[in-house]
C-alpha positions as CSV (number, residue, x, y, z in Angstrom):
1,M,-67.9,96.6,-7.4
2,L,-69.8,96.5,-4.1
3,T,-73.1,94.7,-3.9
4,T,-76.3,96.5,-2.7
5,A,-76.1,94.6,0.6
6,Q,-72.5,95.7,1.1
7,R,-73.5,99.3,0.5
8,E,-76.4,99.1,2.8
9,Q,-74.3,97.5,5.5
10,Y,-71.7,100.3,5.2
11,Q,-74.4,102.9,5.6
12,H,-75.9,101.1,8.6
13,D,-72.9,99.9,10.5
14,G,-70.1,102.3,9.2
15,Y,-67.9,99.5,8.0
16,I,-67.7,96.5,5.6
17,V,-65.2,93.6,5.2
18,I,-64.4,92.5,1.7
19,P,-62.9,89.0,1.7
20,N,-59.9,88.1,-0.5
21,F,-59.4,91.6,-1.9
22,K,-55.6,91.2,-2.3
23,N,-53.9,88.0,-3.4
24,G,-50.9,86.3,-1.8
25,D,-48.4,87.6,-4.3
26,E,-49.5,91.2,-3.7
27,I,-49.2,90.7,0.0
28,A,-45.8,89.0,-0.2
29,R,-44.4,91.9,-2.2
30,L,-45.6,94.5,0.3
31,R,-44.3,92.5,3.2
32,A,-41.0,92.0,1.6
33,R,-40.6,95.7,0.9
34,A,-41.6,96.6,4.4
35,G,-38.9,94.3,5.6
36,E,-36.3,96.0,3.4
37,I,-37.3,99.5,4.7
38,V,-36.9,98.3,8.3
39,A,-33.6,96.6,7.5
40,A,-32.2,99.8,6.0
41,F,-33.4,101.9,9.0
42,D,-30.7,102.9,11.4
43,P,-32.0,103.3,15.0
44,A,-29.3,105.9,15.5
45,E,-31.5,108.2,13.4
46,S,-34.4,108.1,15.9
47,R,-35.6,106.0,18.8
48,A,-39.1,107.5,18.4
49,V,-41.9,105.4,19.8
50,F,-45.4,105.4,18.4
51,T,-48.1,105.7,21.1
52,T,-51.7,106.8,21.2
53,R,-51.5,107.8,24.8
54,D,-51.4,111.6,25.0
55,Q,-50.7,111.7,21.3
56,A,-50.2,115.5,21.0
57,R,-47.4,115.4,23.6
58,A,-45.8,112.4,22.0
59,S,-45.8,114.0,18.5
60,D,-42.1,115.0,18.2
61,A,-40.2,116.3,15.3
62,W,-39.5,112.8,13.9
63,F,-43.2,112.1,13.8
64,L,-44.2,115.5,12.4
65,G,-41.5,115.2,9.7
66,S,-42.9,111.9,8.6
67,D,-45.9,113.5,7.0
68,N,-44.6,113.4,3.5
69,T,-41.7,110.9,3.7
70,I,-41.1,107.4,5.0
71,R,-40.0,106.8,8.6
72,C,-40.0,103.9,11.1
73,F,-41.4,104.1,14.7
74,F,-40.7,101.7,17.6
75,E,-43.2,99.9,19.8
76,E,-43.7,101.3,23.2
77,E,-42.2,98.2,24.9
78,A,-39.3,97.8,22.4
79,F,-36.6,99.1,24.8
80,G,-35.6,97.7,28.1
81,P,-34.6,99.6,31.3
82,D,-31.0,99.8,30.0
83,G,-32.3,101.6,26.8
84,R,-31.4,98.7,24.5
85,L,-33.8,96.9,22.2
86,K,-35.2,93.9,24.0
87,Q,-35.4,91.9,20.8
88,A,-34.3,92.2,17.1
89,K,-35.0,95.5,15.3
90,A,-37.3,93.7,12.9
91,L,-39.4,92.6,15.9
92,S,-39.4,96.0,17.5
93,I,-40.9,98.4,14.9
94,N,-44.5,99.5,15.5
95,K,-45.1,101.0,12.1
96,I,-43.8,102.7,8.9
97,G,-45.4,105.9,7.8
98,H,-46.7,108.0,6.2
99,A,-46.2,108.5,2.5
100,M,-45.1,105.1,1.1
101,H,-48.0,105.1,-1.2
102,D,-46.5,108.0,-3.2
103,L,-42.8,107.6,-2.6
104,D,-42.1,103.9,-2.8
105,P,-42.8,101.9,-6.1
106,V,-44.0,98.8,-4.3
107,F,-46.4,100.6,-2.1
108,D,-47.5,102.8,-5.0
109,A,-48.4,99.8,-7.1
110,F,-50.4,98.2,-4.2
111,T,-52.3,101.5,-3.6
112,H,-53.0,102.9,-7.0
113,D,-55.3,100.4,-8.8
114,A,-58.6,100.6,-10.5
115,T,-60.3,98.1,-8.2
116,L,-59.7,100.2,-5.2
117,A,-61.0,103.2,-7.1
118,A,-64.2,101.3,-7.8
119,V,-64.7,100.5,-4.1
120,A,-64.0,104.1,-3.2
121,R,-66.6,105.3,-5.7
122,D,-69.2,102.8,-4.3
123,L,-68.5,104.1,-0.8
124,G,-69.3,107.7,-2.0
125,L,-65.8,109.0,-2.6
126,E,-66.3,110.6,-6.0
127,Q,-62.9,112.3,-6.0
128,P,-60.7,110.3,-3.6
129,Q,-57.5,111.8,-2.3
130,V,-55.0,109.5,-0.5
131,W,-53.3,111.4,2.3
132,Q,-51.6,108.8,4.4
133,S,-50.3,105.3,4.4
134,M,-49.2,103.2,7.3
135,Y,-47.6,99.7,7.5
136,I,-48.5,98.4,11.0
137,F,-46.6,95.4,12.5
138,K,-48.4,94.7,15.8
139,Q,-45.4,92.8,16.9
140,P,-45.7,89.5,18.8
141,G,-45.6,90.0,22.6
142,I,-45.1,93.8,22.5
143,G,-47.6,95.0,19.9
144,G,-49.0,98.2,21.4
145,E,-52.6,99.1,22.2
146,V,-54.3,101.6,19.9
147,R,-56.8,103.4,22.0
148,W,-60.4,104.1,20.9
149,H,-60.4,106.9,18.4
150,Q,-62.0,108.2,15.1
151,D,-59.9,108.7,12.0
152,A,-61.7,112.0,11.3
153,T,-59.8,113.3,14.3
154,F,-56.7,113.4,12.2
155,F,-58.3,114.1,8.8
156,D,-61.0,116.7,9.4
157,S,-63.0,118.1,6.4
158,T,-66.2,119.9,5.8
159,P,-68.3,117.8,5.6
160,I,-66.4,114.9,7.0
161,S,-65.4,112.4,4.3
162,V,-62.3,110.6,5.5
163,T,-62.6,106.8,4.8
164,T,-60.1,104.2,6.0
165,F,-59.0,101.3,3.8
166,W,-57.4,98.6,6.1
167,F,-55.8,95.6,4.5
168,A,-55.1,92.5,6.5
169,L,-51.6,91.2,5.5
170,E,-51.8,88.4,8.1
171,D,-54.8,86.8,9.8
172,A,-56.1,89.3,12.4
173,T,-57.6,87.6,15.4
174,I,-58.8,88.5,18.9
175,E,-55.6,86.9,20.2
176,N,-53.1,89.0,18.2
177,G,-54.9,92.3,18.4
178,C,-57.6,92.6,15.7
179,L,-59.7,95.7,15.2
180,W,-62.7,96.3,17.4
181,V,-65.5,98.7,16.3
182,E,-68.8,100.1,17.4
183,P,-71.4,99.2,14.7
184,G,-73.4,102.3,13.9
185,G,-71.0,104.5,15.9
186,H,-70.3,106.6,12.8
187,R,-73.6,108.3,13.3
188,G,-72.3,109.9,16.5
189,P,-70.3,113.1,16.9
190,L,-66.6,113.8,16.3
191,R,-65.1,113.7,19.8
192,E,-61.6,115.1,19.2
193,R,-59.6,117.0,16.6
194,F,-55.8,116.7,16.2
195,L,-54.6,120.2,15.2
196,R,-51.2,121.3,13.8
197,D,-49.9,124.8,13.7
198,G,-46.3,124.7,12.4
199,D,-44.5,122.4,14.8
200,A,-47.1,122.8,17.6
201,V,-49.9,120.2,17.9
202,T,-52.9,120.0,20.2
203,M,-55.7,117.6,20.7
204,E,-58.9,119.6,20.9
205,K,-61.8,118.1,22.8
206,L,-65.1,118.5,21.0
207,D,-67.6,116.2,22.6
208,G,-67.9,114.2,25.8
209,T,-69.6,111.2,24.4
210,P,-68.0,108.1,26.1
211,W,-66.1,105.6,24.0
212,P,-67.7,102.2,23.5
213,D,-67.3,99.3,25.9
214,D,-67.8,95.6,25.8
215,S,-71.5,95.9,25.6
216,T,-71.4,97.6,22.2
217,A,-68.0,96.9,20.7
218,V,-67.5,93.9,18.3
219,P,-64.2,92.4,17.0
220,L,-63.4,92.5,13.3
221,E,-61.4,89.3,12.8
222,A,-60.0,89.2,9.2
223,K,-58.1,86.8,7.0
224,A,-54.9,87.8,5.2
225,G,-56.0,89.6,2.0
226,D,-59.3,90.9,3.4
227,L,-60.0,94.6,3.1
228,V,-61.9,96.5,5.9
229,C,-63.4,99.8,4.9
230,F,-64.8,102.1,7.5
231,H,-66.2,105.6,8.0
232,G,-64.0,108.3,9.5
233,L,-66.4,108.8,12.4
234,L,-66.5,105.1,13.3
235,P,-64.9,104.5,16.8
236,H,-62.3,101.7,16.6
237,Y,-59.6,100.2,18.8
238,S,-57.1,97.4,18.9
239,A,-55.8,95.7,22.0
240,P,-52.1,94.9,22.8
241,N,-50.7,91.8,21.0
242,R,-49.6,89.4,23.7
243,S,-49.6,86.4,21.4
244,S,-46.6,84.8,19.7
245,V,-47.6,85.9,16.2
246,S,-47.6,89.3,14.6
247,R,-50.6,91.0,12.9
248,H,-49.3,93.0,9.9
249,A,-51.7,95.4,8.2
250,F,-51.6,98.3,5.8
251,T,-53.9,101.3,6.0
252,L,-54.8,104.2,3.8
253,H,-56.7,107.3,4.8
254,V,-58.7,108.9,2.0
255,T,-60.9,112.0,1.7
256,D,-63.1,113.3,-1.1
257,A,-61.8,116.4,-2.9
258,R,-65.4,117.7,-3.1
259,T,-65.1,118.4,0.7
260,A,-62.9,121.1,2.3
261,Y,-59.8,119.6,3.8
262,S,-58.8,121.4,6.9
263,P,-55.7,123.5,6.7
264,R,-55.0,122.5,10.3
265,N,-54.8,118.8,9.7
266,W,-51.3,117.5,10.4
267,I,-50.6,116.3,6.9
268,Q,-50.7,118.9,4.1
269,R,-49.5,118.7,0.5
270,D,-48.4,121.2,-2.1
271,D,-47.2,121.2,-5.7
272,S,-43.9,119.5,-4.7
273,L,-45.9,116.4,-3.7
274,P,-49.5,116.7,-4.8
275,V,-52.1,114.5,-3.2
276,R,-53.4,111.8,-5.6
277,G,-56.3,109.5,-5.9
278,F,-56.3,105.7,-6.6
279,V,-55.8,106.1,-10.3
């Protein structure tokens, strides 16, 4: 599936961009289904906001209970001083998470396909396990910042194997909050670890290496249908979206079953909902 050059780039930089991986029909089906989930969501159930600022403290019961189900989360700036939504619900949701790939037929079909399995194999995931899915809206005007982080923080294993599959469902540009990465940063240490013990979560500091800045970070602009794959140790970030257009994306976090998945990771599975691969 991947060329030799793509494999070498992934090893060197910690990421690759595969153009035109998903077609327009596949994207349209996923976007339509996400819209249906949001339309059916009653804000009276929860006004939970997704934020990456002090994430351990912000991880409430609604968030922790989303590990193996499907729930919606609002943007940080969705509500005004009066506590009301500043704009329509459909333009206020930050993301849907975190088990659509297993529980929803449309997301299941998008996720579980042989082509993705081939990419995973070429990236070194011999026994992929898909733990988490997220549909991210990056809403126009209020799309929140996602601070610098490494995905291995949330999906620790020994050795680290988590790999992210990030699908652009709309064009991602600097203006509407595309990803930024540090090429080669995956060769650095794991800086933090997000640990769950029952309903208690903590962010354990492991290493003081500073996060990238403008001298080393590069933007990853992508066209709708492109697939970005990156290593779990690769530092990445996205700025707030202050533009007039959204930046929809869908992400999967995948480890290799040959590695030991930490029992303290926030998402766990048992026989009632076993973790699956791409096929």
